[in-house]
C-alpha positions as a Markdown table, in Angstrom:
| # | Residue | x | y | z |
|---|---|---|---|---|
| 1 | Met | 11.2 | 20.3 | -0.2 |
| 2 | Pro | 13.4 | 19.2 | 2.7 |
| 3 | Phe | 11.8 | 17.9 | 5.9 |
| 4 | Glu | 12.4 | 19.4 | 9.3 |
| 5 | His | 10.7 | 17.0 | 11.6 |
| 6 | Ile | 10.9 | 13.7 | 9.8 |
| 7 | Leu | 13.3 | 11.5 | 7.8 |
| 8 | Tyr | 12.4 | 9.7 | 4.6 |
| 9 | Glu | 14.3 | 6.9 | 2.9 |
| 10 | Arg | 13.7 | 4.1 | 0.5 |
| 11 | Gln | 15.5 | 0.7 | 0.3 |
| 12 | Gly | 14.3 | -1.5 | -2.5 |
| 13 | Arg | 10.5 | -1.6 | -2.4 |
| 14 | Ile | 10.1 | -0.4 | 1.2 |
| 15 | Ala | 9.9 | 3.3 | 2.2 |
| 16 | Thr | 10.6 | 4.2 | 5.8 |
| 17 | Ile | 9.3 | 7.4 | 7.4 |
| 18 | Thr | 10.8 | 8.3 | 10.7 |
| 19 | Leu | 9.4 | 10.9 | 13.1 |
| 20 | Asn | 12.6 | 12.7 | 14.0 |
| 21 | Arg | 12.4 | 14.8 | 17.2 |
| 22 | Pro | 14.1 | 12.2 | 19.6 |
| 23 | Asp | 15.0 | 14.9 | 22.2 |
| 24 | Arg | 11.2 | 15.5 | 22.6 |
| 25 | Leu | 10.2 | 11.8 | 22.3 |
| 26 | Asn | 9.1 | 12.7 | 18.7 |
| 27 | Ala | 6.3 | 14.9 | 20.1 |
| 28 | Ile | 4.1 | 16.5 | 17.4 |
| 29 | Ala | 5.3 | 20.0 | 16.5 |
| 30 | Ala | 3.7 | 22.5 | 14.2 |
| 31 | Gly | 4.3 | 21.4 | 10.7 |
| 32 | Met | 5.0 | 17.7 | 11.5 |
| 33 | Pro | 1.5 | 16.4 | 10.4 |
| 34 | Arg | 1.9 | 18.2 | 7.0 |
| 35 | Glu | 5.4 | 16.8 | 6.6 |
| 36 | Leu | 4.1 | 13.3 | 7.4 |
| 37 | Ala | 1.4 | 13.6 | 4.7 |
| 38 | Arg | 3.9 | 14.9 | 2.2 |
| 39 | Ala | 6.2 | 11.9 | 2.9 |
| 40 | Val | 3.3 | 9.5 | 2.5 |
| 41 | Glu | 2.4 | 11.2 | -0.8 |
| 42 | Gln | 6.0 | 10.8 | -2.0 |
| 43 | Ala | 6.0 | 7.1 | -1.2 |
| 44 | Asn | 2.5 | 6.7 | -2.7 |
| 45 | Asp | 3.6 | 8.3 | -6.0 |
| 46 | Asp | 6.8 | 6.3 | -6.2 |
| 47 | Asp | 6.2 | 3.2 | -8.4 |
| 48 | Asp | 9.2 | 1.5 | -6.8 |
| 49 | Val | 7.6 | 1.6 | -3.3 |
| 50 | His | 5.3 | -1.2 | -2.3 |
| 51 | Val | 5.2 | -0.8 | 1.5 |
| 52 | Ile | 5.6 | 2.1 | 3.9 |
| 53 | Val | 7.0 | 1.6 | 7.4 |
| 54 | Leu | 6.5 | 4.4 | 10.0 |
| 55 | Thr | 8.7 | 4.6 | 13.1 |
| 56 | Gly | 10.2 | 7.1 | 15.6 |
| 57 | Ala | 13.8 | 8.1 | 16.2 |
| 58 | Gly | 15.3 | 7.2 | 19.5 |
| 59 | Arg | 13.5 | 5.6 | 22.4 |
| 60 | Ala | 9.8 | 6.4 | 21.5 |
| 61 | Phe | 7.4 | 6.3 | 18.6 |
| 62 | Cys | 5.6 | 9.6 | 19.5 |
| 63 | Ala | 4.7 | 11.1 | 22.9 |
| 64 | Gly | 1.7 | 13.1 | 21.5 |
| 65 | Tyr | 1.4 | 16.8 | 20.8 |
| 66 | Asp | 4.1 | 19.0 | 22.2 |
| 67 | Leu | 1.9 | 21.0 | 24.5 |
| 68 | Lys | 4.1 | 22.1 | 27.5 |
| 69 | Asp | 4.6 | 25.7 | 26.4 |
| 70 | Phe | 1.0 | 26.0 | 25.2 |
| 71 | Ala | -0.4 | 24.6 | 28.4 |
| 72 | Glu | 1.7 | 26.7 | 30.8 |
| 73 | Thr | 1.2 | 30.1 | 29.0 |
| 74 | Pro | -1.7 | 32.1 | 30.4 |
| 75 | Ala | -4.4 | 32.5 | 27.8 |
| 76 | Arg | -8.1 | 33.0 | 27.5 |
| 77 | Asn | -8.3 | 31.0 | 24.3 |
| 78 | Gln | -7.3 | 27.3 | 24.4 |
| 79 | Gly | -8.1 | 26.7 | 20.8 |
| 80 | Ala | -5.8 | 24.7 | 18.6 |
| 81 | Gly | -3.5 | 27.0 | 16.5 |
| 82 | Thr | -4.1 | 30.0 | 18.7 |
| 83 | Pro | -1.0 | 32.0 | 19.6 |
| 84 | Ala | 0.0 | 31.9 | 23.2 |
| 85 | Gly | -1.6 | 34.7 | 25.1 |
| 86 | Asp | -4.2 | 35.5 | 22.4 |
| 87 | Pro | -7.0 | 37.5 | 24.1 |
| 88 | Arg | -9.7 | 36.6 | 21.6 |
| 89 | Pro | -12.5 | 34.2 | 22.5 |
| 90 | Trp | -12.4 | 30.7 | 21.3 |
| 91 | Asp | -13.7 | 30.2 | 17.7 |
| 92 | Pro | -14.6 | 26.5 | 17.4 |
| 93 | Met | -14.4 | 26.6 | 13.6 |
| 94 | Val | -10.8 | 27.9 | 13.7 |
| 95 | Asp | -10.0 | 25.2 | 16.1 |
| 96 | Phe | -11.7 | 22.6 | 14.0 |
| 97 | Asn | -10.0 | 23.8 | 10.8 |
| 98 | Met | -6.6 | 23.2 | 12.2 |
| 99 | Met | -7.2 | 20.0 | 14.1 |
| 100 | His | -9.1 | 18.5 | 11.1 |
| 101 | Ala | -6.2 | 19.3 | 8.9 |
| 102 | Asn | -4.0 | 17.3 | 11.2 |
| 103 | Thr | -6.5 | 14.5 | 11.2 |
| 104 | Arg | -6.5 | 14.4 | 7.4 |
| 105 | Asp | -2.7 | 14.4 | 7.4 |
| 106 | Phe | -2.6 | 11.5 | 9.9 |
| 107 | Met | -5.2 | 9.6 | 7.8 |
| 108 | Ser | -2.9 | 9.8 | 4.7 |
| 109 | Leu | -1.4 | 6.7 | 6.2 |
| 110 | Trp | -4.8 | 5.0 | 6.0 |
| 111 | Arg | -5.9 | 6.4 | 2.7 |
| 112 | Cys | -2.8 | 6.0 | 0.6 |
| 113 | His | -2.8 | 3.1 | -1.8 |
| 114 | Lys | 0.1 | 1.2 | -0.2 |
| 115 | Pro | 0.2 | -0.8 | 3.0 |
| 116 | Thr | 1.5 | 1.1 | 6.1 |
| 117 | Ile | 3.1 | -0.5 | 9.1 |
| 118 | Ala | 3.7 | 1.4 | 12.4 |
| 119 | Lys | 6.7 | 0.1 | 14.3 |
| 120 | Val | 6.2 | 1.2 | 17.9 |
| 121 | Arg | 8.7 | 1.1 | 20.7 |
| 122 | Gly | 8.7 | 3.3 | 23.8 |
| 123 | Phe | 5.5 | 5.3 | 23.7 |
| 124 | Ala | 2.6 | 5.9 | 21.3 |
| 125 | Val | 0.4 | 8.1 | 23.4 |
| 126 | Ala | -2.3 | 10.7 | 22.9 |
| 127 | Gly | -1.7 | 12.2 | 19.4 |
| 128 | Gly | 1.0 | 9.6 | 18.9 |
| 129 | Ser | -1.6 | 6.9 | 19.2 |
| 130 | Asp | -3.7 | 8.7 | 16.6 |
| 131 | Ile | -0.8 | 8.5 | 14.2 |
| 132 | Ala | 0.0 | 4.8 | 14.9 |
| 133 | Leu | -3.6 | 3.7 | 14.7 |
| 134 | Cys | -4.0 | 5.3 | 11.3 |
| 135 | Cys | -1.6 | 2.8 | 9.9 |
| 136 | Asp | -2.9 | -0.4 | 8.3 |
| 137 | Met | -1.2 | -2.5 | 11.0 |
| 138 | Val | 0.8 | -1.8 | 14.1 |
| 139 | Val | 3.6 | -3.9 | 15.5 |
| 140 | Met | 4.8 | -3.0 | 19.0 |
| 141 | Ala | 7.5 | -3.9 | 21.4 |
| 142 | Glu | 6.0 | -6.0 | 24.2 |
| 143 | Asp | 7.0 | -3.4 | 26.8 |
| 144 | Ala | 6.0 | -0.3 | 24.7 |
| 145 | Lys | 2.9 | 1.7 | 25.9 |
| 146 | Ile | -0.1 | 3.0 | 24.0 |
| 147 | Gly | -3.1 | 4.9 | 25.1 |
| 148 | Tyr | -4.9 | 8.2 | 25.1 |
| 149 | Pro | -4.6 | 9.8 | 28.6 |
| 150 | Pro | -6.2 | 13.2 | 27.5 |
| 151 | Ala | -9.5 | 11.3 | 27.2 |
| 152 | Arg | -9.6 | 11.9 | 31.0 |
| 153 | Val | -9.7 | 15.7 | 30.4 |
| 154 | Trp | -8.6 | 18.1 | 27.7 |
| 155 | Gly | -8.7 | 15.8 | 24.7 |
| 156 | Cys | -10.6 | 13.5 | 22.4 |
| 157 | Pro | -8.9 | 11.3 | 19.8 |
| 158 | Thr | -9.6 | 13.1 | 16.5 |
| 159 | Thr | -9.0 | 10.1 | 14.3 |
| 160 | Ala | -11.4 | 8.0 | 16.4 |
| 161 | Met | -9.6 | 4.8 | 15.3 |
| 162 | Trp | -10.1 | 3.2 | 18.8 |
| 163 | Val | -13.6 | 2.1 | 18.1 |
| 164 | Tyr | -12.9 | 0.8 | 14.6 |
| 165 | Arg | -10.0 | -1.3 | 15.9 |
| 166 | Leu | -11.5 | -2.5 | 19.2 |
| 167 | Gly | -15.3 | -2.3 | 18.9 |
| 168 | Pro | -17.5 | -0.3 | 21.3 |
| 169 | Glu | -16.9 | -2.0 | 24.6 |
| 170 | Arg | -13.1 | -2.1 | 24.6 |
| 171 | Ala | -12.9 | 1.3 | 23.0 |
| 172 | Lys | -15.0 | 2.7 | 25.9 |
| 173 | Arg | -12.8 | 0.9 | 28.4 |
| 174 | Met | -9.7 | 2.7 | 27.0 |
| 175 | Leu | -11.3 | 6.1 | 26.5 |
| 176 | Phe | -13.3 | 6.2 | 29.8 |
| 177 | Thr | -10.1 | 5.6 | 31.7 |
| 178 | Gly | -7.3 | 7.1 | 29.6 |
| 179 | Asp | -5.1 | 4.1 | 30.6 |
| 180 | Leu | -1.9 | 3.1 | 28.9 |
| 181 | Val | -1.5 | -0.5 | 28.0 |
| 182 | Thr | 1.6 | -2.4 | 27.0 |
| 183 | Gly | 2.2 | -3.7 | 23.5 |
| 184 | Ala | 1.5 | -7.3 | 24.8 |
| 185 | Glu | -1.8 | -6.1 | 26.2 |
| 186 | Ala | -2.7 | -4.2 | 23.1 |
| 187 | Ala | -2.1 | -7.2 | 20.9 |
| 188 | Glu | -4.2 | -9.4 | 23.3 |
| 189 | Met | -7.1 | -7.1 | 23.0 |
| 190 | Gly | -6.8 | -6.8 | 19.2 |
| 191 | Leu | -5.8 | -3.1 | 19.1 |
| 192 | Val | -2.5 | -3.9 | 17.3 |
| 193 | Leu | -1.4 | -6.7 | 15.0 |
| 194 | Glu | 1.2 | -8.2 | 17.3 |
| 195 | Ala | 3.8 | -7.5 | 20.0 |
| 196 | Val | 7.3 | -8.9 | 20.1 |
| 197 | Pro | 10.4 | -8.4 | 22.4 |
| 198 | Asp | 12.0 | -5.1 | 21.8 |
| 199 | Asp | 15.2 | -6.8 | 20.4 |
| 200 | Asp | 13.1 | -8.5 | 17.8 |
| 201 | Leu | 11.0 | -5.6 | 16.7 |
| 202 | Asp | 13.1 | -4.3 | 13.8 |
| 203 | Ala | 13.6 | -7.8 | 12.3 |
| 204 | Arg | 9.9 | -8.6 | 12.7 |
| 205 | Val | 8.7 | -5.5 | 10.9 |
| 206 | Glu | 11.4 | -5.9 | 8.2 |
| 207 | Ala | 10.2 | -9.5 | 7.6 |
| 208 | Leu | 6.5 | -8.4 | 7.4 |
| 209 | Ala | 7.3 | -5.5 | 5.1 |
| 210 | Ala | 9.5 | -7.7 | 2.8 |
| 211 | Arg | 6.7 | -10.3 | 2.6 |
| 212 | Met | 4.2 | -7.7 | 1.4 |
| 213 | Ala | 6.7 | -6.0 | -0.8 |
| 214 | Gly | 6.8 | -9.1 | -3.1 |
| 215 | Val | 3.1 | -8.6 | -3.9 |
| 216 | Pro | 2.2 | -6.5 | -7.0 |
| 217 | Arg | 1.2 | -2.9 | -6.2 |
| 218 | Asn | -2.1 | -3.2 | -7.9 |
| 219 | Gln | -3.0 | -6.3 | -5.8 |
| 220 | Leu | -2.0 | -4.5 | -2.6 |
| 221 | Met | -4.1 | -1.4 | -3.6 |
| 222 | Met | -7.2 | -3.5 | -4.3 |
| 223 | Gln | -7.0 | -5.4 | -1.0 |
| 224 | Lys | -6.5 | -2.1 | 0.9 |
| 225 | Leu | -9.4 | -0.3 | -0.8 |
| 226 | Leu | -11.7 | -3.3 | -0.2 |
| 227 | Val | -11.1 | -3.4 | 3.5 |
| 228 | Asn | -11.0 | 0.4 | 4.0 |
| 229 | Gln | -14.3 | 0.9 | 2.2 |
| 230 | Ala | -16.1 | -1.2 | 4.7 |
| 231 | Tyr | -15.0 | 1.3 | 7.4 |
| 232 | Glu | -15.9 | 4.3 | 5.2 |
| 233 | Asn | -19.3 | 2.8 | 4.8 |
| 234 | Met | -19.6 | 2.7 | 8.6 |
| 235 | Gly | -19.3 | 6.5 | 8.7 |
| 236 | Leu | -15.6 | 6.9 | 9.5 |
| 237 | Gln | -15.4 | 10.5 | 8.1 |
| 238 | Thr | -18.5 | 11.6 | 10.1 |
| 239 | Thr | -17.2 | 10.1 | 13.3 |
| 240 | Gln | -13.9 | 11.9 | 12.8 |
| 241 | Met | -15.7 | 15.2 | 12.3 |
| 242 | Phe | -17.5 | 14.8 | 15.6 |
| 243 | Ala | -14.3 | 13.7 | 17.4 |
| 244 | Thr | -12.4 | 16.7 | 16.1 |
| 245 | Leu | -15.1 | 19.1 | 17.3 |
| 246 | Phe | -15.3 | 17.4 | 20.7 |
| 247 | Asp | -11.5 | 17.7 | 21.0 |
| 248 | Gly | -11.9 | 21.5 | 20.9 |
| 249 | Ile | -14.8 | 21.4 | 23.3 |
| 250 | Thr | -12.8 | 19.4 | 25.9 |
| 251 | Arg | -10.4 | 22.3 | 26.2 |
| 252 | His | -13.2 | 24.7 | 27.0 |
| 253 | Ser | -15.4 | 22.7 | 29.4 |
| 254 | Pro | -15.2 | 23.7 | 33.1 |
| 255 | Glu | -12.8 | 20.8 | 33.7 |
| 256 | Gly | -10.8 | 21.7 | 30.6 |
| 257 | Val | -10.3 | 25.2 | 31.9 |
| 258 | Trp | -9.4 | 23.8 | 35.3 |
| 259 | Phe | -6.6 | 21.7 | 33.7 |
| 260 | Lys | -5.2 | 24.7 | 31.8 |
| 261 | Gln | -5.2 | 26.8 | 35.0 |
| 262 | Arg | -3.4 | 24.0 | 36.9 |
| 263 | Ala | -0.8 | 23.7 | 34.1 |
| 264 | Glu | -0.2 | 27.5 | 34.4 |
| 265 | Gln | 0.0 | 27.2 | 38.2 |
| 266 | Val | 2.0 | 24.1 | 38.8 |
| 267 | Gly | 3.5 | 23.2 | 35.4 |
| 268 | Phe | 2.2 | 20.9 | 32.7 |
| 269 | Gln | 3.8 | 17.7 | 34.0 |
| 270 | Gln | 2.3 | 18.1 | 37.5 |
| 271 | Ala | -1.1 | 18.9 | 36.0 |
| 272 | Val | -0.9 | 15.7 | 33.9 |
| 273 | Lys | 0.1 | 13.7 | 37.0 |
| 274 | Glu | -3.0 | 15.0 | 38.7 |
| 275 | Arg | -5.2 | 14.3 | 35.7 |
| 276 | Asp | -3.9 | 10.7 | 35.4 |
| 277 | Gly | -4.1 | 9.9 | 39.1 |
| 278 | Asp | -7.0 | 8.2 | 40.9 |
| 279 | Ala | -8.4 | 11.3 | 42.6 |
| 280 | Pro | -11.5 | 12.9 | 41.1 |
| 281 | Ile | -10.6 | 15.3 | 38.3 |
| 282 | Ala | -11.3 | 19.0 | 39.0 |
| 283 | Asp | -13.1 | 18.1 | 42.2 |
| 284 | Gly | -15.0 | 21.1 | 43.5 |
| 285 | Val | -15.0 | 23.0 | 40.2 |
| 286 | Ser | -18.3 | 24.9 | 39.6 |
| 287 | Arg | -20.3 | 23.5 | 36.8 |
| 288 | Pro | -23.8 | 23.7 | 35.4 |
| 289 | Thr | -26.5 | 21.5 | 36.9 |
| 290 | Trp | -27.5 | 18.8 | 34.4 |
| 291 | Lys | -31.2 | 18.3 | 34.0 |
| 292 | Phe | -32.7 | 15.6 | 31.9 |
């Protein structure tokens, strides 16, 4: 089947998957996660492929979910997969079913039997960071940016890979603030493998992939299964289940509803600017009193 949102090619032992919506900074559209998983499966089933490289067309890796229309259209229900303007109440299991399917599709990069390398320039933010961090390793341009701004309101990283890559304290630092960090900063904190000047990014990833491609497929598979199993034993799937449920809840908290209303009133970009600024989020919004 042809792909609509990605490109797939193989040269020698290296398969390259390219997120291909450059006019939208490769933002995640409906169908893109499934296409990504199909492409990974194609590479995984090809005995000639030893290594998979994932990148984005144009000037960004991926700017997250393409939410502008969804955020600005008045709706009672903010659930994932809900048509704009749907009057029905939120069904958390419908929301979970769709978002967990996306999580499984992103995690195909982690669970396939061949090494996966994310090549990141520009931005890998929000859902885009989910995709990048599912790869076995990430190489970034030094000036590229990565982070999960919706952790401030209206989102939770469904793949939960921040904690597994950074440990609890640094994962909390990123998710409590929603800050973006540069590739150089991400490499320093251990979030990604390394960062190089943008002009050197293609060559560095090509060299790394070529070095791995010389290793027999069975050896690569055994080493990947060995390392991944340690994280599975730490409860990775359970953590992702909770993260995906929390993602739906964030869109229906008092502050999540405020954000949606602001997007409808002033536009998505302005609402995001207010969310990511230094002022208290949803200040003055009525909320239940917490009693412990």
